Every structure is written in C-alpha cells, then in structure tokens.
C-alpha positions in Angstrom: 98.5 106.0 102.0 97.6 104.5 98.7 98.6 107.8 97.2 102.2 107.9 98.9 104.9 107.7 96.6 107.1 106.4 99.8 105.1 104.7 102.4 107.1 103.6 105.2 106.5 101.4 108.6 109.5 101.4 111.2 110.2 100.5 114.6 111.3 102.6 117.0 112.5 102.3 120.5 113.3 105.0 123.1 115.4 104.5 126.0 115.0 100.9 126.3 111.1 100.8 125.9 109.2 98.4 123.8 109.5 99.3 120.1 106.8 101.3 118.6 105.4 100.9 115.3 105.6 104.5 113.4 103.9 104.8 109.9 104.9 107.6 107.8 103.2 108.7 104.3 106.0 110.3 102.6 105.5 112.7 99.7 102.3 111.9 97.6 103.0 110.8 94.1 101.6 114.6 92.9 104.5 116.3 95.1 106.9 113.5 93.9 106.4 114.0 90.2 106.1 118.1 90.7 109.4 117.9 92.2 111.0 115.7 89.8 109.4 118.2 86.8 111.0 121.2 88.8 114.3 119.8 88.8 113.9 119.3 85.5 113.0 122.7 84.5 115.4 124.5 87.3 118.3 122.4 85.6 117.4 124.0 82.4 119.0 127.4 82.6 118.3 128.5 78.7 114.4 128.5 79.6 115.1 131.9 81.8 112.7 130.5 84.3 111.1 132.3 87.5 110.4 130.3 90.7 106.6 131.1 90.5 106.3 130.0 86.6 108.2 127.0 87.1 106.5 125.8 90.4 103.2 126.2 88.3 104.6 124.4 85.5 105.9 121.3 87.5 102.6 121.3 89.2 100.7 121.1 85.8 103.2 118.3 84.5 102.6 116.6 87.7 98.8 116.4 87.4 98.6 115.7 83.7 100.9 112.8 84.0 98.8 111.3 87.4 96.0 112.1 84.8 97.4 110.0 82.0 98.3 107.1 84.4 94.8 106.8 85.3 93.4 106.2 81.7 93.3 102.9 80.2 95.8 102.0 77.6 94.9 100.8 74.0 96.2 97.2 72.7 98.9 99.2 71.2 100.3 100.4 74.6 99.0 104.0 73.9 97.0 106.0 76.3 93.7 107.6 75.0 95.2 111.2 75.5 98.0 110.3 73.3 96.1 109.3 70.3 94.0 112.6 70.5 96.7 115.0 71.1 100.0 113.8 70.6 101.4 117.2 72.1 100.0 116.7 75.2 98.0 120.3 75.5 
C-alpha cells in the first residue's frame, strides 16, 4: 500500500456480527496524478484534445512527476532534472 494515494482501513459490521477490518488501497499515486493531469487537459478546450491523446499525455505527466519526485533535491531546492532541462522534456 506504499504506492497508494488514499489507503484506508475501516471497520464494517453486517447484521449485528462482530466488526471486521477491511483494508482498501485506493488509487495509486500514478492513477491519481494522471487523473489530475487529465482533468486539466480536458478542462482546457483550446487544446482541441482527443480522448486517446489526452490520456497518453496525462499518463506521461504522471510518470514524469513520479520520476522527478524520486530524485534528490539540491541545496537550492531544485530537482536535478530541472537544472539540466528547464522545459521538462
């Protein structure tokens, strides 16, 4: 569950039976980031997006963000990739 964006544990009781603990993983961080990117893409009508294109770009954005977040941060607070490529290619 370390990769989950919203892991949860809840106690559920049915018909007076003792409560049972149910664990749910929720979305992965990749799924959450891709959904957030897709929301922004779809909200911007000026892009003239198509569903397949928007989904691919959203997943690419999520993957890039996860990759960047795994890298160490410099003393100046910048990620190494940002120093090398300010345009994020």
